[in-house]
N, C-alpha and C positions, 0 to 999 in steps of 0.2 A: 836794723832796729829789733830789739828783743821785745816780744809781746808776753805779758804776764799770763800765767795760767788762770788767774782770777778774772780774766776778761769775760764779761757776760754777753756783750753784744758789740757790734761795730757798725756804725752808720754814718752817713754824711748829713750835715745840717748847716744852717746858717745861724749866726749870732745876730739877734735883733735887739734894738734899743727899746726900753720900756721904762719911761719916767727916769728914776734914779738908778736903774740897774740894766744889765744886759741878760738876755734870755736865750738859752739853747733849747730848742724843741726836740723832744724825744718822740720818734714815730710811734703811733698807736700800736702797731704790730709788736713792738718790743714789750709792751705792757701786756697785751692780750695773749702772747705766747708764754707769759710767765717768767720771762728773763728779768724783768724789772718790776719792782713793787713801788707804786707811787707814794707809799707811806714811809719808805726807807730813805736813808741818806747814802749817796754814792760819791766816790772819788771820780773825777772827770779828767781825762787826758785829752789835750787838743793836739792834733797832728796837722801840719800844714799840707794843703793840697798841692803846693808848688813842688813838683817832682825834681826840679833842678837843684833844690837844697838837700835832697836825699843822696848823700855821698856813698851810702852802703849798697844801693841798688843800681846795677848796671842799667844804662838807659836803653840798651838794645833789647831787654826783655820786656814783654808787654805787662802792664800793671792791671790787676783786677780792681774794680771799683770798691772802695772801703765799705759801701753799703751792701755788698754782696759776699757775705762770709761763705766759705766752702761748707757743703753738707758734712755732717759728722759721721756719715756712714758711706760705705762703698758697696758696689754690686758684688755679690758673692759672700759678703760678711754675714756671720751668724750673730744673733743677739737674743737675749732673754728680755722680753718686754711684758708689761702689764697693760691690758686694754682699758683705756680710761673713758672712752666715749664711742658712740656709733655715728658714722658720717651720714650724709644725705643719701648716699647710695646703699646704705645698710652695712658697710664694711666697718671693721673695728679700727679704732684710732689709738695709737700709742704715741707717747712723746718721749724723746730722749734728750740729749744735751741741747741747751739753749732753746728748749721747747720745740725742736724740730719734729715734724710729724712723720710717722710711719703708718701707712694704711695697710691693714691686715684683713684681706677678705676671709669671711667665714669665722671670724672671731667675735666673741660677745664681751660686753662690759664686765670687768672683774677677772677675766681669764688671764692667766699667766702662761705665755707660750714661748717656745723657742722658734725663731724665724730665720729664714735666709733672705737677705735683701736681693730683690730681683730687678729693681728699677730705681734709679736715683735722679731726682730733679733738684733744682736749686732750693725749692721751698717744701718738698716732701719726698718721701720714698715709698716704695711698695715692697711688702715682705710676704713671703709664703710660709705658712706654718709647717715646721718640720718635726715638732714635738708638741703634743697637746698641752701638757701641764708639767711644770717643773717645781 
């Protein structure tokens, strides 16, 4: 299956009946990370959970859950980021594709820095400053 480059987020959800319509709930996290704006209109694609109908994917390979997209960064990758916020521990917070968070110790709000990604988790990464300003 080909995935469009316009894909903003991917998650699993149920379709529920509500009076004369059906509703698909969007997880709060998708709105809070900035991937989705509740005031906008989006195209929605529905993909069956039944893996037996997917003829393009070999059944021997493990499938990752659709609600768990892969992080957009890798360990060792360098990025130019702008610090948007300060976290609870006092570290700089930058956001990249799909609102993915990179924690940058020693950075202040508004700084633009070149970082090297030193740690990657499913919902955030940690980056070390390698150039103060760009």
